[in-house]
C-alpha positions as a Markdown table, in Angstrom:
| # | Residue | x | y | z |
|---|---|---|---|---|
| 1 | Met | -131.1 | 36.0 | 124.0 |
| 2 | Ser | -132.9 | 36.1 | 127.4 |
| 3 | Asn | -135.7 | 33.7 | 128.0 |
| 4 | Met | -137.3 | 36.1 | 130.5 |
| 5 | Pro | -141.1 | 36.4 | 129.7 |
| 6 | Val | -142.1 | 39.8 | 128.4 |
| 7 | Ser | -144.6 | 40.2 | 131.4 |
| 8 | Asp | -141.6 | 40.1 | 133.8 |
| 9 | Val | -139.7 | 43.1 | 132.2 |
| 10 | Arg | -140.1 | 46.2 | 134.4 |
| 11 | Met | -139.1 | 49.5 | 132.7 |
| 12 | Met | -138.6 | 52.7 | 134.7 |
| 13 | Leu | -140.2 | 55.3 | 132.5 |
| 14 | Asp | -140.4 | 59.0 | 133.2 |
| 15 | Asp | -143.6 | 60.2 | 134.8 |
| 16 | Pro | -143.7 | 63.9 | 134.1 |
| 17 | Glu | -147.4 | 64.2 | 134.9 |
| 18 | Leu | -146.8 | 62.5 | 138.3 |
| 19 | Thr | -149.5 | 59.9 | 137.9 |
| 20 | Arg | -147.6 | 57.2 | 139.7 |
| 21 | Arg | -144.7 | 58.8 | 141.5 |
| 22 | Ser | -144.2 | 61.8 | 143.7 |
| 23 | Pro | -142.1 | 64.7 | 142.8 |
| 24 | Gly | -139.4 | 63.5 | 145.2 |
| 25 | Glu | -139.5 | 60.0 | 143.7 |
| 26 | Glu | -139.2 | 61.5 | 140.2 |
| 27 | Phe | -136.2 | 63.6 | 141.1 |
| 28 | Ala | -134.5 | 60.8 | 143.0 |
| 29 | Leu | -134.7 | 58.6 | 139.8 |
| 30 | Ala | -133.2 | 61.5 | 137.8 |
| 31 | His | -130.4 | 61.9 | 140.3 |
| 32 | Ala | -129.7 | 58.2 | 140.3 |
| 33 | Arg | -129.2 | 58.5 | 136.5 |
| 34 | Tyr | -127.5 | 61.9 | 136.1 |
| 35 | Gly | -126.0 | 62.7 | 139.5 |
| 36 | Pro | -125.2 | 66.4 | 140.1 |
| 37 | Asp | -126.6 | 67.3 | 136.6 |
| 38 | Ala | -130.0 | 65.9 | 137.6 |
| 39 | Ala | -133.1 | 68.1 | 136.7 |
| 40 | Val | -136.7 | 67.1 | 136.2 |
| 41 | His | -139.3 | 69.1 | 134.2 |
| 42 | Leu | -142.8 | 68.2 | 135.2 |
| 43 | Arg | -146.1 | 68.8 | 133.7 |
| 44 | Ala | -147.7 | 69.5 | 137.0 |
| 45 | Ser | -147.8 | 72.2 | 139.7 |
| 46 | Ile | -145.8 | 70.7 | 142.4 |
| 47 | Ser | -146.9 | 73.2 | 145.1 |
| 48 | Asp | -150.3 | 71.2 | 145.1 |
| 49 | Leu | -148.4 | 68.0 | 146.1 |
| 50 | Phe | -147.1 | 68.4 | 149.7 |
| 51 | Pro | -147.8 | 64.9 | 151.1 |
| 52 | Pro | -149.0 | 65.8 | 154.6 |
| 53 | Ala | -151.8 | 67.8 | 153.0 |
| 54 | Lys | -153.6 | 64.5 | 152.2 |
| 55 | Arg | -154.1 | 63.6 | 155.9 |
| 56 | Arg | -154.2 | 67.1 | 157.4 |
| 57 | Pro | -155.9 | 69.3 | 154.9 |
| 58 | Arg | -154.5 | 72.8 | 155.1 |
| 59 | Phe | -155.5 | 75.3 | 152.4 |
| 60 | Thr | -152.9 | 77.5 | 150.7 |
| 61 | Val | -153.7 | 80.7 | 148.8 |
| 62 | Arg | -153.5 | 78.6 | 145.7 |
| 63 | His | -156.4 | 76.4 | 146.9 |
| 64 | Leu | -158.8 | 79.4 | 147.4 |
| 65 | Leu | -158.3 | 80.6 | 143.8 |
| 66 | Arg | -160.1 | 79.6 | 140.5 |
| 67 | Lys | -157.5 | 78.1 | 138.2 |
| 68 | Ala | -157.0 | 78.2 | 134.5 |
| 69 | Val | -154.2 | 76.4 | 132.5 |
| 70 | Val | -152.4 | 78.7 | 130.1 |
| 71 | Asp | -149.8 | 77.9 | 127.5 |
| 72 | Ala | -148.3 | 81.3 | 127.0 |
| 73 | Asp | -146.4 | 83.8 | 129.2 |
| 74 | Glu | -149.1 | 86.5 | 128.7 |
| 75 | Thr | -152.8 | 86.3 | 128.9 |
| 76 | Thr | -155.4 | 88.9 | 128.3 |
| 77 | Val | -158.1 | 89.0 | 131.0 |
| 78 | Phe | -161.1 | 91.1 | 131.8 |
| 79 | Thr | -161.2 | 93.5 | 134.8 |
| 80 | Glu | -164.0 | 95.5 | 136.7 |
| 81 | Arg | -163.0 | 98.3 | 138.7 |
| 82 | Ala | -165.2 | 100.1 | 141.4 |
| 83 | Glu | -163.8 | 103.7 | 141.5 |
| 84 | Asn | -166.9 | 105.3 | 140.1 |
| 85 | Thr | -169.2 | 103.7 | 142.7 |
| 86 | Ser | -171.0 | 105.7 | 145.3 |
| 87 | Pro | -171.6 | 104.5 | 149.0 |
| 88 | Asp | -175.4 | 105.1 | 148.3 |
| 89 | Asp | -175.6 | 102.8 | 145.4 |
| 90 | Ala | -177.9 | 99.8 | 146.0 |
| 91 | Ala | -176.0 | 97.8 | 143.5 |
| 92 | Pro | -172.6 | 99.3 | 142.9 |
| 93 | Glu | -171.7 | 96.8 | 140.3 |
| 94 | Trp | -173.9 | 98.7 | 137.7 |
| 95 | Glu | -171.3 | 101.4 | 137.9 |
| 96 | Phe | -168.1 | 99.2 | 137.4 |
| 97 | Glu | -165.6 | 100.2 | 134.8 |
| 98 | Val | -165.1 | 97.2 | 132.6 |
| 99 | Gly | -161.8 | 96.8 | 130.8 |
| 100 | Val | -159.0 | 94.2 | 130.0 |
| 101 | Glu | -155.3 | 94.0 | 131.0 |
| 102 | Thr | -152.4 | 91.7 | 130.1 |
| 103 | Val | -151.3 | 89.4 | 132.8 |
| 104 | Gln | -147.8 | 87.9 | 132.8 |
| 105 | Thr | -146.6 | 84.7 | 134.5 |
| 106 | Gln | -143.5 | 84.5 | 136.5 |
| 107 | Val | -141.3 | 81.9 | 138.0 |
| 108 | Val | -141.9 | 81.1 | 141.8 |
| 109 | Arg | -138.8 | 79.5 | 143.3 |
| 110 | Ala | -137.6 | 78.1 | 146.5 |
| 111 | Ser | -134.4 | 76.3 | 147.6 |
| 112 | Val | -133.0 | 74.3 | 150.6 |
| 113 | Pro | -129.5 | 73.1 | 151.2 |
| 114 | Val | -129.2 | 69.4 | 150.9 |
| 115 | Pro | -126.6 | 67.3 | 152.9 |
| 116 | Lys | -124.5 | 65.0 | 150.8 |
| 117 | Glu | -125.6 | 62.0 | 152.9 |
| 118 | Ile | -129.2 | 62.7 | 151.7 |
| 119 | Leu | -128.0 | 62.8 | 148.0 |
| 120 | Ala | -126.4 | 59.4 | 148.4 |
| 121 | Asp | -129.6 | 57.7 | 149.5 |
| 122 | Pro | -132.4 | 57.8 | 146.9 |
| 123 | Ala | -135.2 | 57.1 | 149.4 |
| 124 | Ala | -134.0 | 59.8 | 151.8 |
| 125 | Leu | -133.6 | 62.1 | 148.8 |
| 126 | Ala | -137.2 | 61.6 | 147.6 |
| 127 | Ala | -138.6 | 62.2 | 151.1 |
| 128 | Phe | -136.4 | 65.4 | 151.4 |
| 129 | Val | -137.8 | 66.8 | 148.2 |
| 130 | Asp | -141.4 | 65.9 | 149.1 |
| 131 | Tyr | -141.4 | 67.0 | 152.8 |
| 132 | Arg | -138.8 | 69.8 | 152.8 |
| 133 | Leu | -138.4 | 71.3 | 149.4 |
| 134 | Leu | -142.2 | 71.4 | 148.6 |
| 135 | Val | -143.1 | 73.1 | 151.8 |
| 136 | Arg | -140.5 | 75.8 | 151.2 |
| 137 | Leu | -142.1 | 76.2 | 147.7 |
| 138 | Gly | -145.6 | 76.5 | 149.2 |
| 139 | Thr | -144.5 | 79.2 | 151.5 |
| 140 | Ala | -142.8 | 81.1 | 148.6 |
| 141 | Glu | -145.9 | 80.8 | 146.6 |
| 142 | Asn | -148.1 | 82.1 | 149.3 |
| 143 | Asp | -145.7 | 85.1 | 149.7 |
| 144 | Val | -145.9 | 85.9 | 146.0 |
| 145 | Leu | -149.6 | 85.6 | 145.7 |
| 146 | Leu | -150.2 | 87.9 | 148.6 |
| 147 | Asn | -147.2 | 90.3 | 148.6 |
| 148 | Gly | -145.7 | 90.0 | 145.2 |
| 149 | Met | -144.5 | 93.2 | 143.4 |
| 150 | Gly | -143.1 | 91.6 | 140.1 |
| 151 | Pro | -145.3 | 90.4 | 137.2 |
| 152 | Ile | -147.5 | 88.9 | 140.0 |
| 153 | Arg | -149.1 | 91.8 | 142.0 |
| 154 | Gly | -150.0 | 90.2 | 145.2 |
| 155 | Leu | -153.6 | 90.5 | 146.5 |
| 156 | Leu | -152.5 | 92.5 | 149.5 |
| 157 | Arg | -150.8 | 95.1 | 147.2 |
| 158 | His | -153.4 | 95.2 | 144.4 |
| 159 | Pro | -155.0 | 98.5 | 143.7 |
| 160 | Gly | -158.7 | 98.5 | 144.4 |
| 161 | Leu | -158.3 | 96.3 | 147.6 |
| 162 | Arg | -160.7 | 97.6 | 150.1 |
| 163 | Arg | -160.1 | 98.0 | 153.8 |
| 164 | Arg | -162.2 | 97.7 | 156.9 |
| 165 | Pro | -161.1 | 98.5 | 160.5 |
| 166 | Ala | -162.3 | 96.5 | 163.4 |
| 167 | Glu | -165.5 | 98.3 | 164.6 |
| 168 | Pro | -167.1 | 98.8 | 168.1 |
| 169 | Ser | -170.1 | 97.0 | 166.7 |
| 170 | Asp | -167.9 | 93.8 | 166.5 |
| 171 | Gly | -167.9 | 93.6 | 170.2 |
| 172 | Gly | -164.2 | 92.6 | 170.3 |
| 173 | Ser | -164.9 | 89.3 | 168.6 |
| 174 | Ala | -162.7 | 88.1 | 165.7 |
| 175 | Ala | -165.5 | 86.0 | 164.4 |
| 176 | Arg | -167.9 | 89.0 | 164.2 |
| 177 | Thr | -165.3 | 90.9 | 162.6 |
| 178 | Leu | -164.9 | 88.2 | 159.9 |
| 179 | Leu | -168.6 | 87.9 | 159.3 |
| 180 | Ala | -169.0 | 91.7 | 159.0 |
| 181 | Thr | -166.2 | 91.8 | 156.5 |
| 182 | Ala | -167.8 | 89.0 | 154.5 |
| 183 | Ala | -171.0 | 91.1 | 154.4 |
| 184 | Leu | -169.0 | 94.0 | 153.2 |
| 185 | Cys | -167.3 | 91.9 | 150.4 |
| 186 | Glu | -170.9 | 91.1 | 149.2 |
| 187 | Trp | -172.0 | 94.8 | 149.1 |
| 188 | Tyr | -170.0 | 94.8 | 145.7 |
| 189 | Gly | -172.0 | 91.7 | 144.4 |
| 190 | Gly | -169.6 | 89.1 | 145.4 |
| 191 | Ser | -170.0 | 86.1 | 147.6 |
| 192 | Ala | -167.3 | 85.7 | 150.2 |
| 193 | Asp | -165.8 | 82.2 | 149.9 |
| 194 | Gly | -162.3 | 82.6 | 151.3 |
| 195 | Ile | -160.3 | 84.0 | 154.2 |
| 196 | Val | -156.5 | 84.3 | 154.6 |
| 197 | Met | -155.3 | 84.9 | 158.1 |
| 198 | His | -152.2 | 84.6 | 160.3 |
| 199 | Pro | -151.9 | 81.3 | 162.4 |
| 200 | Asp | -151.8 | 83.6 | 165.5 |
| 201 | Asp | -155.3 | 84.6 | 164.7 |
| 202 | Trp | -156.6 | 81.4 | 163.3 |
| 203 | Trp | -155.9 | 79.0 | 166.2 |
| 204 | Pro | -157.9 | 81.1 | 168.8 |
| 205 | Leu | -160.9 | 80.6 | 166.5 |
| 206 | Val | -160.7 | 76.9 | 167.1 |
| 207 | Ala | -161.9 | 77.6 | 170.7 |
| 208 | Asp | -164.8 | 79.6 | 169.4 |
| 209 | Gly | -167.3 | 76.8 | 169.4 |
| 210 | Ala | -168.1 | 75.6 | 165.8 |
| 211 | Phe | -167.2 | 78.8 | 164.0 |
| 212 | Leu | -164.8 | 77.4 | 161.6 |
| 213 | Glu | -167.1 | 74.5 | 161.0 |
| 214 | Arg | -170.0 | 76.8 | 160.1 |
| 215 | Leu | -167.8 | 78.8 | 157.7 |
| 216 | Ala | -167.0 | 75.5 | 156.0 |
| 217 | Val | -170.7 | 74.7 | 155.7 |
| 218 | Gln | -171.2 | 77.9 | 153.9 |
| 219 | Gly | -168.4 | 77.1 | 151.4 |
| 220 | Val | -165.8 | 79.5 | 153.0 |
| 221 | Lys | -162.3 | 78.1 | 152.9 |
| 222 | Val | -159.8 | 79.5 | 155.4 |
| 223 | Ser | -156.1 | 79.6 | 154.6 |
| 224 | Arg | -153.7 | 80.2 | 157.4 |
| 225 | Thr | -150.2 | 81.5 | 156.5 |
| 226 | Arg | -147.6 | 83.8 | 158.1 |
| 227 | Met | -147.5 | 85.7 | 154.9 |
| 228 | Val | -150.4 | 87.9 | 155.9 |
| 229 | Pro | -149.7 | 90.2 | 158.8 |
| 230 | Ala | -150.9 | 89.0 | 162.2 |
| 231 | Gly | -153.9 | 90.9 | 163.3 |
| 232 | Thr | -155.5 | 91.2 | 159.8 |
| 233 | Ala | -157.5 | 88.9 | 157.6 |
| 234 | Leu | -158.1 | 89.0 | 153.8 |
| 235 | Val | -161.8 | 88.2 | 153.1 |
| 236 | Gly | -163.0 | 87.8 | 149.5 |
| 237 | Asp | -164.8 | 86.1 | 146.7 |
| 238 | Phe | -161.7 | 84.3 | 145.5 |
| 239 | Thr | -163.6 | 82.2 | 143.0 |
| 240 | Ala | -165.1 | 85.1 | 141.0 |
| 241 | Ala | -162.5 | 87.8 | 141.7 |
| 242 | Ala | -159.2 | 86.3 | 140.6 |
| 243 | Thr | -157.7 | 83.4 | 138.7 |
| 244 | Leu | -154.4 | 81.6 | 139.1 |
| 245 | Leu | -153.0 | 81.2 | 135.6 |
| 246 | Asp | -151.2 | 78.0 | 135.7 |
| 247 | Arg | -148.5 | 77.0 | 133.3 |
| 248 | Arg | -148.5 | 73.4 | 134.6 |
| 249 | Ser | -144.8 | 73.5 | 134.5 |
| 250 | Ser | -142.4 | 72.8 | 137.3 |
| 251 | Thr | -138.7 | 72.1 | 137.7 |
| 252 | Ile | -136.6 | 70.4 | 140.4 |
| 253 | Arg | -132.9 | 70.6 | 140.0 |
| 254 | Leu | -129.6 | 70.8 | 142.0 |
| 255 | Asp | -127.8 | 74.1 | 142.1 |
| 256 | Gly | -124.5 | 73.4 | 143.9 |
| 257 | Asp | -125.4 | 72.1 | 147.4 |
| 258 | Ala | -128.9 | 73.2 | 147.2 |
| 259 | Leu | -132.1 | 71.7 | 145.8 |
| 260 | Val | -134.3 | 74.2 | 143.8 |
| 261 | Ala | -138.0 | 73.9 | 143.0 |
| 262 | Glu | -139.7 | 76.2 | 140.5 |
| 263 | Ile | -143.2 | 76.6 | 139.2 |
| 264 | Ile | -144.5 | 79.1 | 136.6 |
| 265 | Glu | -147.8 | 80.9 | 137.1 |
| 266 | Gly | -149.6 | 84.2 | 137.1 |
| 267 | Leu | -152.4 | 86.0 | 138.9 |
| 268 | Ala | -155.3 | 87.7 | 137.3 |
| 269 | Val | -157.4 | 90.0 | 139.6 |
| 270 | His | -160.6 | 90.7 | 137.8 |
| 271 | Leu | -162.5 | 92.4 | 140.7 |
| 272 | Pro | -160.1 | 93.8 | 143.2 |
| 273 | Gly | -163.2 | 95.4 | 145.2 |
| 274 | His | -164.3 | 91.9 | 146.0 |
| 275 | Phe | -161.3 | 91.5 | 148.4 |
| 276 | Val | -161.5 | 93.3 | 151.7 |
| 277 | Leu | -158.5 | 93.5 | 154.3 |
| 278 | Thr | -159.8 | 93.8 | 157.8 |
| 279 | Ser | -158.1 | 94.5 | 161.1 |
| 280 | Leu | -159.0 | 92.1 | 163.8 |
| 281 | Pro | -159.9 | 93.0 | 167.4 |
| 282 | Gly | -156.7 | 93.2 | 169.4 |
| 283 | Gly | -154.6 | 93.0 | 166.2 |
| 284 | Arg | -151.1 | 94.4 | 166.1 |
């Protein structure tokens, strides 16, 4: 029998909620144990865990949405539609048609080829998952939440989404267009708290004084992603109008010579009229 004190024993236990290890470290441990059959099932949404986001915050579409943890593939949610409203209504929400609908979750998946040399090095494998696979998953999630046509109907494709062209009164200013669109969002009783726009349109705003900082002071988060067409911006009351239904279930596995990451989630859009897609001055 060993005379090693109990306090010196170190056991490598699984960490499915990722309280101590990163997704990459958890998978590297599984790969060291099981080789090509490695797969980890995690009680966390790993698209939230891209390491560089800790030092250079960058909101994804997920970060703009209210979240609810669900334990089933289908959830019944409330909806309010604005088809019966009139442009002359002082408070259009009085005429909203209230109902319910069933929302399904779906698997959001991303993959990336992994060199065999990376698989042979646990530290390199952990970093490859955390810094390459997770960023691919975040891109795939943005695309589904904006453009999905499966169980998740993306925000840009949802019936009831309103549209606003760039107006002469905007004076050719993207900042003025965004502010006017936020005001239009609130005409339905919402309170604009999020904007999704293309990087080509976001970066020029950095030169526009403290505009982005003023938006942040007002509680407006801006997500930049290539998954929204350049020359447009989606403005909305993301907190009240939609809910990300999160199964808190993720998988990382090998599929031949590729690493695959999957999460399970759904999107409930309660108030589609609280989202307005606007054209930006000079947009494509």
